N, C-alpha and C positions, 0 to 999 in steps of 0.2 A: 613533819610533813602531814598535811591534813588528809590527803588521799594518796598514800604510797602505792606504787605499782603492785599489781597482783600477779601471782603465778597461777595461770589457768591452764588446765589440761582439757582439751576438747577431744572427745572420743567419737570417731565417725566411721561407720561402716563403708567400705568401698564397694563399688558396683562393677568392678572388673573392667571390661571393655566398653561399658555403656556410660554415657553421661548421666549424672544423677543430680537433681536440683538441690537436694540437701547437702551433697558433697561440695557443689560449687558454692553454696551459701556459707558452709562451715569454713571452707578454705579462705574465702574472701574475708570472713569475720576474723579469723586468726591473723590474717595479714594486717587488717585494720587495728586490731588490738595491739599488735607489735608496734605499729606506727604511733600509737598513743603512749608507748613506753611500758606496756605490760609484757611479762615473760609468758607468752602464750605458746602452747605446743598443741599439735594435732596428732593424735594417736590413731592410726588406721586399723580397722578390723576386717576380717574375712578375706578380702581381695584387694588388689591394688586400686588406687583411686584414678579415675579418668577425669582430668580437669582441663579447663581452657585458660588457666593462669598458672603461675609458678606454684609447684606443689609444696605446701607448707609442712607436709609430713615426710619430706625427703630425708633419707638417712635413718629413719626410725624403723624398727621391725614391724611387721604386720601381725598384730595380736589376734587371737582366735582364728588362726589359719583356717580358711574355708575347708580345706581337705581334712584337717584334723577334726574340726567341728562335725563334719559329716561322718567320718569314721568312728568317732567317739559315740555318736548317736546310734550307730549300727552295731557296734561290737564292744562288749565288756572287756574282751581280751585286749583290744587296741587301747582302751582307756588306761591299761596298765603296761603298755609297751614302753621300751626304754626311751630316754630323752633324745638320744641321737636320731631315732626314727621320727619322732615328733618334729625335731628341728629340721630334718631333711625335707619333710613335707610342708614346712613353712617357708620354703625357699621362694623368694619373689618371682623367680623365673618359672617355677612350677605353678605357682598361683596364677600367674599371667596366662599360662597355658590352660589352666582349669577354668578361666573366666568365660571361655566360649561355651562350655557346658552349663555354667551357672546361668547364663543369659536365657537358656531354654527352660529353666525351672519355673514352675507355676506355684502360686501361694497354696493351692489345694494340695500340693505334694509335701508341704512343709509343716503340717500340723504338729506332729510329735516333737520335731526339732525346735519349733517355736516355743512350745510349752516348756521343754527342757531348758532352753536359754532363759526364759522368764523365771525359772526356779533358781537361777544363779548357782550358789554354792551347793544346792541340793540337786542340781541337774547333772546330766552326763558330761557337760563341758566344764566342770568345776576345776579341772586341772588347768585349763586355759585361763580361767579367772585368777588363779594363784600366780601364774606367770605375769599377768598384767599388774597384779598387786605388787609383785617384786619390783617391777619397773617404776610404778608410782611411788613406792616408798623412797626410792633413790631420788626421784624428781622433787618430792616434797611440795606438792601443789597447795595453794590456798583454797582452790575450788576445783571440782571436777564437773564438767558439763557433758551430758549424754546427748547425742544427736537426735534420738527419738525414743519413744516410750517402749519399744521392743527391747531396750537395753536395761530396763529398770531392775532386772534381776541382779545386776552388779552392785546396786546402790548399798545394800545392807553390809556387804563385806568391805566395800570401799570406806564407808563411814566408820565401821568398827575398827579398821586397821589404821586409817589415816587421820581420823577425827577432824574431817573437813566437810563442809556442806556439799551436797550433790544437787546440781540443777539438771533439768531434763527438758529438751524442746519437744513440742508436739508437732508432728509433720505428716498428718494423713494416715496414721496407723490404723484407723477404723476400717478403711477400705481393705487393707491387707488382712486384718483379723477376721473381718466378715466374709472373706473369700475362703477361709479354712472350712473343711467339711465338719459337719456335726458328728460326734460330740466334741471334737478337738476345738471347735470354735468357742463353744461355751466355756470350756475349761481354760482356754487361753485368756479369754476376757476376765474370768474369775481370778486367775493367777496374776494377771497384769494389775488388776485392782488391788489385790493383796500386797503386791510388791511396790505399788505406787506409794504406799504409806511410808516407805523408806526414803523417798525423795523429798528434799527440802522445799523446792520451788519448781513449778512447771511453767514453761514459757510457750505461749501460743502465738502464732503469727496473725490471728484474727479473732475478733470477738465471737464470731460464729463458731469457730472450732473450739475456743475456750469453753463456751457454754455446752457444746456437745460432749466434750471429753470430761468435763466436771461430772456429768451424769454417768457416763459409761465407766469411768475409773473411780467413781464415788469420792470425788475431791471436794473439799470445802472451797468456797469461792476465793478466799484469801490466799490459797495455795497455788493459784493460777494467775499469771500476769500476761497481758497482751503486749507483744513487741513485734511490730511489723518486720518482715524480712527486708533486708537492704541489699544493695548491689554495688559493685565497683562501676562507677559511671565513666571511667576513662575510656575514650574511644567512641562513646555514644554521642550522636549528634542528630539533629533533625534531617529528614530526607530533603534533598534539593527538589525544587519544583519540577514536575514532569512537563516536558514539552507538549504542545497541543496534540501532536501526532502520536504520542506514546500511549499505549493502552493501559487502562487501570488494572491493578493487581491486588487480588485478595490473598491474604497470607495466613499461614498457620505455622507455629514453631513450638513444638512440645514432643513428647514421646509419641511415635506414630502408632497409636493403638485406639481401639474403640472407646475405651474409658475416657480418654481425653477429648472425645468428640470428633475424631478425624472423619469417621464415616458420616456423621451428621453434617459436617461442613462440606464434604464432597457432594452429598446429595443436595445441599442448599445451592452449591455452585452449579450443579446440573440444572436445577430449577431456574436459577437466574439466567443461565444461557438460553434456556427454552423460552423464557419470557421475552428476551431480546431488548429490554429497555436500556441496558448498559452495554454499549457496543464493544465487542472484541475483548471482553473481560478474561483475564488470565488468573490462574491459581498457582501459587508457589507453596510447597509443603516442605518444611524443614524440621529437624529435631533428631533425637536419638532413635535409632532403628536397630534392634537386635534380631536374632534368628526368629524368635516368637512373633515379633512385630511384622516381619517380612511376609508372613502368611496374609495378614490383613492388607498390607500394601498391595500385594499381588491381586487380591480380590477387588480392591478399589481400582486398580489400573485396568482390570478387565471390564469393570462397570463403565469406566470412562471411555474405554475403547468402543464398547457397545453403543454408547451415546455419541460417538464421533468427536470426543473432546480430549482424548489423551494427548494430542499434540499441543494443547493449550494449558497443560499442567506440567509443572516441573517438580520432581522430588529431589530434595537436597539433604541426604542423611548425614548425621555425625559431623557437622561443620566445626571448624576451629572458631575461636572467639572473634577474630577479625572477619572471617567469612560470615559468621552469624550477624554481626553488626551490619555488614554490607547487605545481607539478605533482608534484614528488617528495614533498612533505609529504602529498599526498592519497592516497598509495599504502599498501597493506597489505603487499605483497611485491613485490620488484623482481627482474627477470632480463633479462640480455642474453646469450643462449646462443650466443656467437660460434662459428662453425663452423671457423675457422682459428686459427692460433697467435697469439693476441693477446699483444702485448708487455707490456701493463700492464692497461688497462681503467679509465681515470679515472672512467667512469660508475659503477663499483662504489663508489668512494670518495665520489662525490657523493651517491649514495643513502644510504650509511651515515652521511654527515654530517647527514642529516635523520632518522636513527634508524630507517630502513627496512631490514629484513633482506633479504638477497639469496640467490638460488639461481643458481649458476653451474656450467658443465660442469667436470669434473675433468680439465682439460688446460691447456696453455700457462701463463700467469702466474696464473691464478685460484687454484690451490691455495696459492700464496704469499700472495695477498691475504687469503684466508679464514683462513690460519694466523696472519697478522700482526694481523688485526682481530677474529677470533672473531665476525664479523658475519653468518654465514649458513651455507648448506649447499652441498655439492658433489654432483653426480650424473654419471652416465655421459654422455660427450659424444655429440652428434648422436643422441640417443635420446629421442624425444618422450614415450613413456610414462614413462620414468624421470624426465624433467623434470617432467611432470605430477604424479607421485607425490611428489616433493620439495616442490613448491609446495603441493600439497594438504595435506601433513603440517603445514606451517606455518599455513596458513589454518584448519585444524581445531584448532590448538593456539595460540590467541592469546597465552597467557602465555609460551610458548617463543619465539614470534616476537618479542614485546616484549623479552624478555631478550637475544636475539641482536642486535636493533636497538640496544639501549642499549649493549651491549658494543662493537659496531662503531663507534658514534658516539664513544664515549670514546677508542677507539684512534685514530680519525681525528684527533680534536682534539689528541692527544698526539704523534702521529708523522707526520701527512700534511699539516700546514699548509704553505703556501708559504714561510713564514718559515724553517721547518726546512730545506726544500730549498735556499733561497737561501744560508743559512749554509754548508751542505755544498758547494754549488756553488762558492762563493767559496774554500773551502779547497782544492778540487780545482784551481781556477785557480792558486792559490798554489803548489800542489805541481807543477803543470806548468811554472811559471816557474822554480822551483828546479831541477827536473830539466833543463830546457833550458839554464839558466845553467851547470850543472855539466858539461854536455856528455855526460851519460850517456843 
């Protein structure tokens, strides 16, 4: 057989009770790899996964139990505690309970733990790594894939014990590491760069992020490949035409936080309503909302109330897959004006899959997505009047908005399906195996 099936283990951190874009992508990817005939497994880390499709990690233990990881960081005594205690604290039920507290944790509080995890077998969580290795030895994978570069500390021991290539996706780690306090921030970047040398191949969702992380992790260009994120397109369809009497709807669907540009969009909406050119414009806000995000949401609700617009805004947190699709189909224009360097922006592809045109800032990966899909407009980043202008131009020209939405949907169907990503991922796995076997 020219290309025999591969045994691939995908290692993915769980986000507890919150939806996580990387978790959704990894889960869909494992599903698609299995449909292609590969023996793909998804090993969860830290906390249970919250997903909008069937959980491909069901039945597997949660490695690096979040409670154990925390206590091992805090106590040398606990690092030597008996196995029965570690096993009890890895209970899925207990971890699900702990997810609520985890949602309140800020990157600024995780400096020392991040550095320890990046140190792998030399860190305080070495015991957890050995448990994962025991399981991997029994599974005998051909390739191990890490969900993000914060896991590169595992690569050295995995390669030494299993003699298989290790791939690693790049998923916006720069924002997290840059949020750590100094000097933890500098040491974390240094440690990540050192441990990145143990990874065979890095996979970036955009050219923008590949170039950025090549510099920050000191990677040779040939060690990074660009592979756009894909999505399961089942259930996505274009929005039906709105009746003449139905008001236009501006939409947002991402984590409800300032970094994703929620405050920017709310301010642009207020500006649009004050201008009055788009009659009776509504705003719908959806996406993940944890305890830390609720503070921002409450502030924005108060601002909308002060401007007399709260009744025209709907907040829809933590929707199911079907409800998310219905939400997106209800929109006239979509925007998530992220204020930081977004590595990809799967939410853009989701909106376009429903035929909804998008308006995004002209920075990070967004120019690549708009060029690849033809599904929207770009505007100056972090500029509320410019964002309002671009949104307004589409709302006042429904024919143009419809044309952009249709072009975007066609491009997503042709190039951003999860099956396309899975085939390309399998080929990168084969390439890594060939390179490893040749010793180059």
